[in-house]
PQR file of N, CA, C, O and H, with PARSE charges and radii, in Angstrom:
ATOM      1  N   MET A   1     -35.559  -3.471 129.582 -0.4000 1.5000
ATOM      2  CA  MET A   1     -34.827  -2.480 128.825 -0.0000 2.0000
ATOM      3  C   MET A   1     -33.706  -1.921 129.690  0.5500 1.7000
ATOM      4  O   MET A   1     -33.916  -1.579 130.854 -0.5500 1.4000
ATOM      5  N   GLY A   2     -32.516  -1.831 129.109 -0.4000 1.5000
ATOM      6  CA  GLY A   2     -31.380  -1.370 129.878 -0.0000 2.0000
ATOM      7  C   GLY A   2     -31.407   0.131 130.128  0.5500 1.7000
ATOM      8  O   GLY A   2     -31.724   0.920 129.238 -0.5500 1.4000
ATOM      9  H   GLY A   2     -32.346  -2.108 128.164  0.4000 1.0000
ATOM     10  N   VAL A   3     -31.074   0.504 131.336 -0.4000 1.5000
ATOM     11  CA  VAL A   3     -31.019   1.913 131.707 -0.0000 2.0000
ATOM     12  C   VAL A   3     -29.601   2.200 132.178  0.5500 1.7000
ATOM     13  O   VAL A   3     -29.092   1.482 133.039 -0.5500 1.4000
ATOM     14  H   VAL A   3     -30.817  -0.137 132.059  0.4000 1.0000
ATOM     15  N   PRO A   4     -28.936   3.245 131.633 -0.5600 1.5000
ATOM     16  CA  PRO A   4     -27.565   3.531 132.061  0.2800 2.0000
ATOM     17  C   PRO A   4     -27.507   3.973 133.520  0.5500 1.7000
ATOM     18  O   PRO A   4     -28.336   4.756 133.984 -0.5500 1.4000
ATOM     19  N   LYS A   5     -26.494   3.445 134.240 -0.4000 1.5000
ATOM     20  CA  LYS A   5     -26.339   3.813 135.643 -0.0000 2.0000
ATOM     21  C   LYS A   5     -25.740   5.202 135.793  0.5500 1.7000
ATOM     22  O   LYS A   5     -26.079   5.943 136.716 -0.5500 1.4000
ATOM     23  H   LYS A   5     -25.820   2.809 133.863  0.4000 1.0000
ATOM     24  N   ARG A   6     -24.833   5.550 134.859 -0.4000 1.5000
ATOM     25  CA  ARG A   6     -24.165   6.840 134.968 -0.0000 2.0000
ATOM     26  C   ARG A   6     -24.299   7.601 133.656  0.5500 1.7000
ATOM     27  O   ARG A   6     -24.545   7.024 132.596 -0.5500 1.4000
ATOM     28  H   ARG A   6     -24.558   4.948 134.109  0.4000 1.0000
ATOM     29  N   ARG A   7     -24.132   8.884 133.760 -0.4000 1.5000
ATOM     30  CA  ARG A   7     -24.203   9.743 132.590 -0.0000 2.0000
ATOM     31  C   ARG A   7     -22.976   9.509 131.708  0.5500 1.7000
ATOM     32  O   ARG A   7     -21.864   9.354 132.213 -0.5500 1.4000
ATOM     33  H   ARG A   7     -23.932   9.352 134.621  0.4000 1.0000
ATOM     34  N   VAL A   8     -23.179   9.484 130.398 -0.4000 1.5000
ATOM     35  CA  VAL A   8     -22.068   9.326 129.465 -0.0000 2.0000
ATOM     36  C   VAL A   8     -21.383  10.672 129.325  0.5500 1.7000
ATOM     37  O   VAL A   8     -22.030  11.680 129.043 -0.5500 1.4000
ATOM     38  H   VAL A   8     -24.082   9.610 129.988  0.4000 1.0000
ATOM     39  N   SER A   9     -20.054  10.685 129.524 -0.4000 1.5000
ATOM     40  CA  SER A   9     -19.316  11.940 129.454 -0.0000 2.0000
ATOM     41  C   SER A   9     -19.247  12.460 128.018  0.5500 1.7000
ATOM     42  O   SER A   9     -19.453  11.706 127.066 -0.5500 1.4000
ATOM     43  H   SER A   9     -19.529   9.866 129.753  0.4000 1.0000
ATOM     44  N   LYS A  10     -18.959  13.745 127.873 -0.4000 1.5000
ATOM     45  CA  LYS A  10     -18.856  14.360 126.544 -0.0000 2.0000
ATOM     46  C   LYS A  10     -17.755  13.699 125.722  0.5500 1.7000
ATOM     47  O   LYS A  10     -17.925  13.461 124.526 -0.5500 1.4000
ATOM     48  H   LYS A  10     -18.792  14.357 128.646  0.4000 1.0000
ATOM     49  N   GLN A  11     -16.631  13.407 126.361 -0.4000 1.5000
ATOM     50  CA  GLN A  11     -15.520  12.806 125.637 -0.0000 2.0000
ATOM     51  C   GLN A  11     -15.872  11.409 125.131  0.5500 1.7000
ATOM     52  O   GLN A  11     -15.574  11.080 123.982 -0.5500 1.4000
ATOM     53  H   GLN A  11     -16.493  13.601 127.333  0.4000 1.0000
ATOM     54  N   ARG A  12     -16.492  10.593 125.957 -0.4000 1.5000
ATOM     55  CA  ARG A  12     -16.860   9.242 125.552 -0.0000 2.0000
ATOM     56  C   ARG A  12     -17.901   9.280 124.426  0.5500 1.7000
ATOM     57  O   ARG A  12     -17.844   8.481 123.492 -0.5500 1.4000
ATOM     58  H   ARG A  12     -16.733  10.860 126.890  0.4000 1.0000
ATOM     59  N   LYS A  13     -18.837  10.204 124.526 -0.4000 1.5000
ATOM     60  CA  LYS A  13     -19.856  10.343 123.489 -0.0000 2.0000
ATOM     61  C   LYS A  13     -19.224  10.781 122.170  0.5500 1.7000
ATOM     62  O   LYS A  13     -19.574  10.260 121.111 -0.5500 1.4000
ATOM     63  H   LYS A  13     -18.883  10.854 125.285  0.4000 1.0000
ATOM     64  N   ARG A  14     -18.306  11.726 122.229 -0.4000 1.5000
ATOM     65  CA  ARG A  14     -17.661  12.226 121.010 -0.0000 2.0000
ATOM     66  C   ARG A  14     -16.715  11.203 120.400  0.5500 1.7000
ATOM     67  O   ARG A  14     -16.594  11.132 119.177 -0.5500 1.4000
ATOM     68  H   ARG A  14     -18.022  12.149 123.089  0.4000 1.0000
ATOM     69  N   LEU A  15     -16.040  10.405 121.231 -0.4000 1.5000
ATOM     70  CA  LEU A  15     -15.175   9.345 120.713 -0.0000 2.0000
ATOM     71  C   LEU A  15     -15.994   8.298 119.960  0.5500 1.7000
ATOM     72  O   LEU A  15     -15.560   7.793 118.925 -0.5500 1.4000
ATOM     73  H   LEU A  15     -16.139  10.463 122.224  0.4000 1.0000
ATOM     74  N   ARG A  16     -17.165   7.976 120.474 -0.4000 1.5000
ATOM     75  CA  ARG A  16     -18.027   7.008 119.819 -0.0000 2.0000
ATOM     76  C   ARG A  16     -18.559   7.563 118.492  0.5500 1.7000
ATOM     77  O   ARG A  16     -18.602   6.841 117.496 -0.5500 1.4000
ATOM     78  H   ARG A  16     -17.517   8.386 121.316  0.4000 1.0000
ATOM     79  N   ARG A  17     -18.956   8.813 118.472 -0.4000 1.5000
ATOM     80  CA  ARG A  17     -19.525   9.422 117.278 -0.0000 2.0000
ATOM     81  C   ARG A  17     -18.481   9.758 116.224  0.5500 1.7000
ATOM     82  O   ARG A  17     -18.834  10.018 115.074 -0.5500 1.4000
ATOM     83  H   ARG A  17     -18.921   9.400 119.281  0.4000 1.0000
ATOM     84  N   ALA A  18     -17.209   9.758 116.590 -0.4000 1.5000
ATOM     85  CA  ALA A  18     -16.148  10.046 115.621 -0.0000 2.0000
ATOM     86  C   ALA A  18     -16.056   8.969 114.557  0.5500 1.7000
ATOM     87  O   ALA A  18     -15.522   9.210 113.474 -0.5500 1.4000
ATOM     88  H   ALA A  18     -16.923   9.547 117.525  0.4000 1.0000
ATOM     89  N   GLN A  19     -16.575   7.770 114.854 -0.4000 1.5000
ATOM     90  CA  GLN A  19     -16.532   6.668 113.896 -0.0000 2.0000
ATOM     91  C   GLN A  19     -17.674   6.725 112.882  0.5500 1.7000
ATOM     92  O   GLN A  19     -17.694   5.928 111.944 -0.5500 1.4000
ATOM     93  H   GLN A  19     -17.009   7.574 115.733  0.4000 1.0000
ATOM     94  N   LEU A  20     -18.609   7.633 113.045 -0.4000 1.5000
ATOM     95  CA  LEU A  20     -19.795   7.698 112.189 -0.0000 2.0000
ATOM     96  C   LEU A  20     -19.611   8.607 110.981  0.5500 1.7000
ATOM     97  O   LEU A  20     -20.576   8.901 110.275 -0.5500 1.4000
ATOM     98  H   LEU A  20     -18.592   8.280 113.807  0.4000 1.0000
ATOM     99  N   LYS A  21     -18.396   9.048 110.740 -0.4000 1.5000
ATOM    100  CA  LYS A  21     -18.170   9.974 109.631 -0.0000 2.0000
ATOM    101  C   LYS A  21     -18.347   9.256 108.293  0.5500 1.7000
ATOM    102  O   LYS A  21     -18.196   8.037 108.211 -0.5500 1.4000
ATOM    103  H   LYS A  21     -17.613   8.809 111.314  0.4000 1.0000
ATOM    104  N   ILE A  22     -18.662  10.005 107.267 -0.4000 1.5000
ATOM    105  CA  ILE A  22     -18.855   9.455 105.931 -0.0000 2.0000
ATOM    106  C   ILE A  22     -17.495   9.343 105.251  0.5500 1.7000
ATOM    107  O   ILE A  22     -16.729  10.305 105.204 -0.5500 1.4000
ATOM    108  H   ILE A  22     -18.784  10.995 107.333  0.4000 1.0000
ATOM    109  N   ALA A  23     -17.209   8.159 104.729 -0.4000 1.5000
ATOM    110  CA  ALA A  23     -15.927   7.937 104.054 -0.0000 2.0000
ATOM    111  C   ALA A  23     -16.086   8.193 102.555  0.5500 1.7000
ATOM    112  O   ALA A  23     -17.153   7.961 101.987 -0.5500 1.4000
ATOM    113  H   ALA A  23     -17.831   7.377 104.768  0.4000 1.0000
ATOM    114  N   ALA A  24     -15.030   8.668 101.933 -0.4000 1.5000
ATOM    115  CA  ALA A  24     -15.046   8.887 100.493 -0.0000 2.0000
ATOM    116  C   ALA A  24     -15.069   7.535  99.784  0.5500 1.7000
ATOM    117  O   ALA A  24     -14.423   6.594 100.245 -0.5500 1.4000
ATOM    118  H   ALA A  24     -14.163   8.856 102.395  0.4000 1.0000
ATOM    119  N   PRO A  25     -15.789   7.419  98.685 -0.5600 1.5000
ATOM    120  CA  PRO A  25     -15.834   6.133  97.986  0.2800 2.0000
ATOM    121  C   PRO A  25     -14.478   5.783  97.393  0.5500 1.7000
ATOM    122  O   PRO A  25     -13.771   6.653  96.885 -0.5500 1.4000
ATOM    123  N   GLY A  26     -14.122   4.511  97.460 -0.4000 1.5000
ATOM    124  CA  GLY A  26     -12.867   4.057  96.889 -0.0000 2.0000
ATOM    125  C   GLY A  26     -12.960   4.007  95.376  0.5500 1.7000
ATOM    126  O   GLY A  26     -13.913   3.446  94.835 -0.5500 1.4000
ATOM    127  H   GLY A  26     -14.696   3.805  97.873  0.4000 1.0000
ATOM    128  N   LEU A  27     -12.009   4.572  94.696 -0.4000 1.5000
ATOM    129  CA  LEU A  27     -12.008   4.595  93.240 -0.0000 2.0000
ATOM    130  C   LEU A  27     -10.776   3.876  92.714  0.5500 1.7000
ATOM    131  O   LEU A  27      -9.714   3.908  93.336 -0.5500 1.4000
ATOM    132  H   LEU A  27     -11.235   5.028  95.135  0.4000 1.0000
ATOM    133  N   VAL A  28     -10.922   3.232  91.572 -0.4000 1.5000
ATOM    134  CA  VAL A  28      -9.816   2.549  90.916 -0.0000 2.0000
ATOM    135  C   VAL A  28      -9.703   3.095  89.495  0.5500 1.7000
ATOM    136  O   VAL A  28     -10.627   3.730  88.986 -0.5500 1.4000
ATOM    137  H   VAL A  28     -11.785   3.205  91.066  0.4000 1.0000
ATOM    138  N   VAL A  29      -8.568   2.839  88.867 -0.4000 1.5000
ATOM    139  CA  VAL A  29      -8.324   3.305  87.501 -0.0000 2.0000
ATOM    140  C   VAL A  29      -8.795   2.239  86.522  0.5500 1.7000
ATOM    141  O   VAL A  29      -8.473   1.061  86.675 -0.5500 1.4000
ATOM    142  H   VAL A  29      -7.817   2.323  89.280  0.4000 1.0000
ATOM    143  N   CYS A  30      -9.559   2.654  85.516 -0.4000 1.5000
ATOM    144  CA  CYS A  30     -10.015   1.731  84.478 -0.0000 2.0000
ATOM    145  C   CYS A  30      -8.807   1.326  83.641  0.5500 1.7000
ATOM    146  O   CYS A  30      -8.077   2.200  83.174 -0.5500 1.4000
ATOM    147  H   CYS A  30      -9.821   3.611  85.392  0.4000 1.0000
ATOM    148  N   PRO A  31      -8.571   0.021  83.433 -0.5600 1.5000
ATOM    149  CA  PRO A  31      -7.402  -0.394  82.656  0.2800 2.0000
ATOM    150  C   PRO A  31      -7.507  -0.067  81.168  0.5500 1.7000
ATOM    151  O   PRO A  31      -6.500  -0.072  80.460 -0.5500 1.4000
ATOM    152  N   HIS A  32      -8.709   0.215  80.695 -0.4000 1.5000
ATOM    153  CA  HIS A  32      -8.888   0.490  79.264 -0.0000 2.0000
ATOM    154  C   HIS A  32      -8.721   1.969  78.938  0.5500 1.7000
ATOM    155  O   HIS A  32      -7.973   2.318  78.025 -0.5500 1.4000
ATOM    156  H   HIS A  32      -9.527   0.219  81.270  0.4000 1.0000
ATOM    157  N   CYS A  33      -9.410   2.842  79.673 -0.4000 1.5000
ATOM    158  CA  CYS A  33      -9.386   4.278  79.334 -0.0000 2.0000
ATOM    159  C   CYS A  33      -8.700   5.138  80.390  0.5500 1.7000
ATOM    160  O   CYS A  33      -8.589   6.350  80.206 -0.5500 1.4000
ATOM    161  H   CYS A  33     -10.018   2.558  80.414  0.4000 1.0000
ATOM    162  N   ARG A  34      -8.237   4.547  81.486 -0.4000 1.5000
ATOM    163  CA  ARG A  34      -7.522   5.236  82.568 -0.0000 2.0000
ATOM    164  C   ARG A  34      -8.376   6.268  83.310  0.5500 1.7000
ATOM    165  O   ARG A  34      -7.837   7.187  83.928 -0.5500 1.4000
ATOM    166  H   ARG A  34      -8.327   3.562  81.635  0.4000 1.0000
ATOM    167  N   ALA A  35      -9.684   6.123  83.254 -0.4000 1.5000
ATOM    168  CA  ALA A  35     -10.573   7.015  84.000 -0.0000 2.0000
ATOM    169  C   ALA A  35     -10.845   6.404  85.373  0.5500 1.7000
ATOM    170  O   ALA A  35     -10.736   5.191  85.547 -0.5500 1.4000
ATOM    171  H   ALA A  35     -10.122   5.377  82.752  0.4000 1.0000
ATOM    172  N   LEU A  36     -11.196   7.239  86.342 -0.4000 1.5000
ATOM    173  CA  LEU A  36     -11.527   6.744  87.670 -0.0000 2.0000
ATOM    174  C   LEU A  36     -12.939   6.181  87.650  0.5500 1.7000
ATOM    175  O   LEU A  36     -13.850   6.779  87.078 -0.5500 1.4000
ATOM    176  H   LEU A  36     -11.284   8.225  86.200  0.4000 1.0000
ATOM    177  N   LYS A  37     -13.111   5.014  88.289 -0.4000 1.5000
ATOM    178  CA  LYS A  37     -14.415   4.375  88.359 -0.0000 2.0000
ATOM    179  C   LYS A  37     -14.517   3.623  89.675  0.5500 1.7000
ATOM    180  O   LYS A  37     -13.515   3.411  90.359 -0.5500 1.4000
ATOM    181  H   LYS A  37     -12.371   4.529  88.754  0.4000 1.0000
ATOM    182  N   ARG A  38     -15.750   3.218  90.031 -0.4000 1.5000
ATOM    183  CA  ARG A  38     -15.941   2.427  91.231 -0.0000 2.0000
ATOM    184  C   ARG A  38     -15.466   0.997  90.972  0.5500 1.7000
ATOM    185  O   ARG A  38     -15.592   0.511  89.848 -0.5500 1.4000
ATOM    186  H   ARG A  38     -16.563   3.390  89.476  0.4000 1.0000
ATOM    187  N   PRO A  39     -14.923   0.313  91.981 -0.5600 1.5000
ATOM    188  CA  PRO A  39     -14.485  -1.064  91.767  0.2800 2.0000
ATOM    189  C   PRO A  39     -15.674  -1.993  91.529  0.5500 1.7000
ATOM    190  O   PRO A  39     -16.754  -1.773  92.077 -0.5500 1.4000
ATOM    191  N   HIS A  40     -15.478  -3.027  90.716 -0.4000 1.5000
ATOM    192  CA  HIS A  40     -16.484  -4.037  90.392 -0.0000 2.0000
ATOM    193  C   HIS A  40     -17.713  -3.419  89.734  0.5500 1.7000
ATOM    194  O   HIS A  40     -18.836  -3.865  89.971 -0.5500 1.4000
ATOM    195  H   HIS A  40     -14.600  -3.205  90.270  0.4000 1.0000
ATOM    196  N   ALA A  41     -17.506  -2.399  88.913 -0.4000 1.5000
ATOM    197  CA  ALA A  41     -18.615  -1.740  88.220 -0.0000 2.0000
ATOM    198  C   ALA A  41     -18.195  -1.426  86.792  0.5500 1.7000
ATOM    199  O   ALA A  41     -17.005  -1.371  86.482 -0.5500 1.4000
ATOM    200  H   ALA A  41     -16.594  -2.037  88.721  0.4000 1.0000
ATOM    201  N   VAL A  42     -19.172  -1.222  85.935 -0.4000 1.5000
ATOM    202  CA  VAL A  42     -18.905  -0.864  84.540 -0.0000 2.0000
ATOM    203  C   VAL A  42     -18.347   0.556  84.506  0.5500 1.7000
ATOM    204  O   VAL A  42     -18.824   1.431  85.227 -0.5500 1.4000
ATOM    205  H   VAL A  42     -20.139  -1.266  86.187  0.4000 1.0000
ATOM    206  N   CYS A  43     -17.350   0.780  83.679 -0.4000 1.5000
ATOM    207  CA  CYS A  43     -16.752   2.110  83.539 -0.0000 2.0000
ATOM    208  C   CYS A  43     -17.762   3.028  82.841  0.5500 1.7000
ATOM    209  O   CYS A  43     -18.231   2.699  81.752 -0.5500 1.4000
ATOM    210  H   CYS A  43     -16.962   0.069  83.093  0.4000 1.0000
ATOM    211  N   PRO A  44     -18.104   4.170  83.446 -0.5600 1.5000
ATOM    212  CA  PRO A  44     -19.070   5.059  82.811  0.2800 2.0000
ATOM    213  C   PRO A  44     -18.513   5.775  81.587  0.5500 1.7000
ATOM    214  O   PRO A  44     -19.281   6.279  80.768 -0.5500 1.4000
ATOM    215  N   THR A  45     -17.197   5.827  81.449 -0.4000 1.5000
ATOM    216  CA  THR A  45     -16.590   6.530  80.326 -0.0000 2.0000
ATOM    217  C   THR A  45     -16.538   5.665  79.076  0.5500 1.7000
ATOM    218  O   THR A  45     -16.989   6.084  78.010 -0.5500 1.4000
ATOM    219  H   THR A  45     -16.573   5.417  82.115  0.4000 1.0000
ATOM    220  N   CYS A  46     -15.986   4.448  79.201 -0.4000 1.5000
ATOM    221  CA  CYS A  46     -15.806   3.604  78.015 -0.0000 2.0000
ATOM    222  C   CYS A  46     -16.801   2.448  77.944  0.5500 1.7000
ATOM    223  O   CYS A  46     -16.943   1.836  76.885 -0.5500 1.4000
ATOM    224  H   CYS A  46     -15.620   4.108  80.067  0.4000 1.0000
ATOM    225  N   GLY A  47     -17.492   2.133  79.039 -0.4000 1.5000
ATOM    226  CA  GLY A  47     -18.503   1.088  79.023 -0.0000 2.0000
ATOM    227  C   GLY A  47     -17.955  -0.325  79.070  0.5500 1.7000
ATOM    228  O   GLY A  47     -18.650  -1.261  78.674 -0.5500 1.4000
ATOM    229  H   GLY A  47     -17.376   2.630  79.899  0.4000 1.0000
ATOM    230  N   GLN A  48     -16.725  -0.512  79.544 -0.4000 1.5000
ATOM    231  CA  GLN A  48     -16.134  -1.847  79.602 -0.0000 2.0000
ATOM    232  C   GLN A  48     -16.132  -2.358  81.034  0.5500 1.7000
ATOM    233  O   GLN A  48     -16.060  -1.591  81.994 -0.5500 1.4000
ATOM    234  H   GLN A  48     -16.160   0.248  79.867  0.4000 1.0000
ATOM    235  N   TYR A  49     -16.216  -3.704  81.146 -0.4000 1.5000
ATOM    236  CA  TYR A  49     -16.138  -4.373  82.437 -0.0000 2.0000
ATOM    237  C   TYR A  49     -15.393  -5.679  82.237  0.5500 1.7000
ATOM    238  O   TYR A  49     -15.813  -6.520  81.441 -0.5500 1.4000
ATOM    239  H   TYR A  49     -16.275  -4.327  80.366  0.4000 1.0000
ATOM    240  N   LYS A  50     -14.298  -5.855  82.948 -0.4000 1.5000
ATOM    241  CA  LYS A  50     -13.433  -7.036  82.868 -0.0000 2.0000
ATOM    242  C   LYS A  50     -12.991  -7.304  81.431  0.5500 1.7000
ATOM    243  O   LYS A  50     -12.971  -8.452  80.984 -0.5500 1.4000
ATOM    244  H   LYS A  50     -13.957  -5.172  83.594  0.4000 1.0000
ATOM    245  N   GLY A  51     -12.641  -6.253  80.719 -0.4000 1.5000
ATOM    246  CA  GLY A  51     -12.105  -6.400  79.371 -0.0000 2.0000
ATOM    247  C   GLY A  51     -13.146  -6.624  78.297  0.5500 1.7000
ATOM    248  O   GLY A  51     -12.786  -6.823  77.136 -0.5500 1.4000
ATOM    249  H   GLY A  51     -12.656  -5.321  81.081  0.4000 1.0000
ATOM    250  N   ARG A  52     -14.433  -6.600  78.642 -0.4000 1.5000
ATOM    251  CA  ARG A  52     -15.493  -6.798  77.651 -0.0000 2.0000
ATOM    252  C   ARG A  52     -16.303  -5.526  77.500  0.5500 1.7000
ATOM    253  O   ARG A  52     -16.472  -4.781  78.465 -0.5500 1.4000
ATOM    254  H   ARG A  52     -14.725  -6.439  79.585  0.4000 1.0000
ATOM    255  N   LYS A  53     -16.804  -5.269  76.309 -0.4000 1.5000
ATOM    256  CA  LYS A  53     -17.664  -4.130  76.057 -0.0000 2.0000
ATOM    257  C   LYS A  53     -19.066  -4.476  76.542  0.5500 1.7000
ATOM    258  O   LYS A  53     -19.703  -5.380  76.002 -0.5500 1.4000
ATOM    259  H   LYS A  53     -16.667  -5.874  75.525  0.4000 1.0000
ATOM    260  N   VAL A  54     -19.550  -3.764  77.555 -0.4000 1.5000
ATOM    261  CA  VAL A  54     -20.841  -4.062  78.146 -0.0000 2.0000
ATOM    262  C   VAL A  54     -21.882  -3.029  77.743  0.5500 1.7000
ATOM    263  O   VAL A  54     -23.011  -3.378  77.400 -0.5500 1.4000
ATOM    264  H   VAL A  54     -19.032  -3.030  77.993  0.4000 1.0000
ATOM    265  N   LEU A  55     -21.502  -1.762  77.785 -0.4000 1.5000
ATOM    266  CA  LEU A  55     -22.425  -0.686  77.418 -0.0000 2.0000
ATOM    267  C   LEU A  55     -21.959  -0.062  76.111  0.5500 1.7000
ATOM    268  O   LEU A  55     -20.764   0.142  75.897 -0.5500 1.4000
ATOM    269  H   LEU A  55     -20.584  -1.478  78.063  0.4000 1.0000
ATOM    270  N   ALA A  56     -22.907   0.233  75.250 -0.4000 1.5000
ATOM    271  CA  ALA A  56     -22.581   0.912  73.988 -0.0000 2.0000
ATOM    272  C   ALA A  56     -22.556   2.410  74.260  0.5500 1.7000
ATOM    273  O   ALA A  56     -23.567   2.989  74.657 -0.5500 1.4000
ATOM    274  H   ALA A  56     -23.878   0.067  75.423  0.4000 1.0000
ATOM    275  N   GLN A  57     -21.414   3.031  74.048 -0.4000 1.5000
ATOM    276  CA  GLN A  57     -21.264   4.471  74.260 -0.0000 2.0000
ATOM    277  C   GLN A  57     -21.363   5.176  72.905  0.5500 1.7000
ATOM    278  O   GLN A  57     -20.879   4.671  71.892 -0.5500 1.4000
ATOM    279  H   GLN A  57     -20.593   2.560  73.726  0.4000 1.0000
ATOM    280  N   GLU A  58     -22.002   6.356  72.905 -0.4000 1.5000
ATOM    281  CA  GLU A  58     -22.105   7.124  71.673 -0.0000 2.0000
ATOM    282  C   GLU A  58     -20.759   7.784  71.381  0.5500 1.7000
ATOM    283  O   GLU A  58     -20.097   8.288  72.289 -0.5500 1.4000
ATOM    284  H   GLU A  58     -22.395   6.766  73.728  0.4000 1.0000
ATOM    285  N   GLU A  59     -20.369   7.777  70.141 -0.4000 1.5000
ATOM    286  CA  GLU A  59     -19.106   8.390  69.733 -0.0000 2.0000
ATOM    287  C   GLU A  59     -19.264   9.909  69.686  0.5500 1.7000
ATOM    288  O   GLU A  59     -20.259  10.419  69.171 -0.5500 1.4000
ATOM    289  H   GLU A  59     -20.906   7.367  69.403  0.4000 1.0000
ATOM    290  N   ALA A  60     -18.287  10.622  70.221 -0.4000 1.5000
ATOM    291  CA  ALA A  60     -18.299  12.076  70.178 -0.0000 2.0000
ATOM    292  C   ALA A  60     -17.899  12.548  68.786  0.5500 1.7000
ATOM    293  O   ALA A  60     -16.912  12.071  68.226 -0.5500 1.4000
ATOM    294  H   ALA A  60     -17.479  10.207  70.640  0.4000 1.0000
ATOM    295  N   LYS A  61     -18.664  13.481  68.226 -0.4000 1.5000
ATOM    296  CA  LYS A  61     -18.384  13.962  66.871 -0.0000 2.0000
ATOM    297  C   LYS A  61     -17.753  15.326  66.875  0.5500 1.7000
ATOM    298  O   LYS A  61     -17.456  15.872  65.812 -0.5500 1.4000
ATOM    299  H   LYS A  61     -19.466  13.868  68.681  0.4000 1.0000
TER
END
């Protein structure tokens, strides 16, 4: 098992941990209803995926 020869400095430790931040999910615009949705997923608003109706959405009355 490897044992460090020297103590890791605060700056080196913080530079390494700066990459561990949580990134915001990438969103794209649905071409059918113009709502934001995740890429490669069914639109939660209109229920379409790649131009086809996949989910049946209830009509608002």
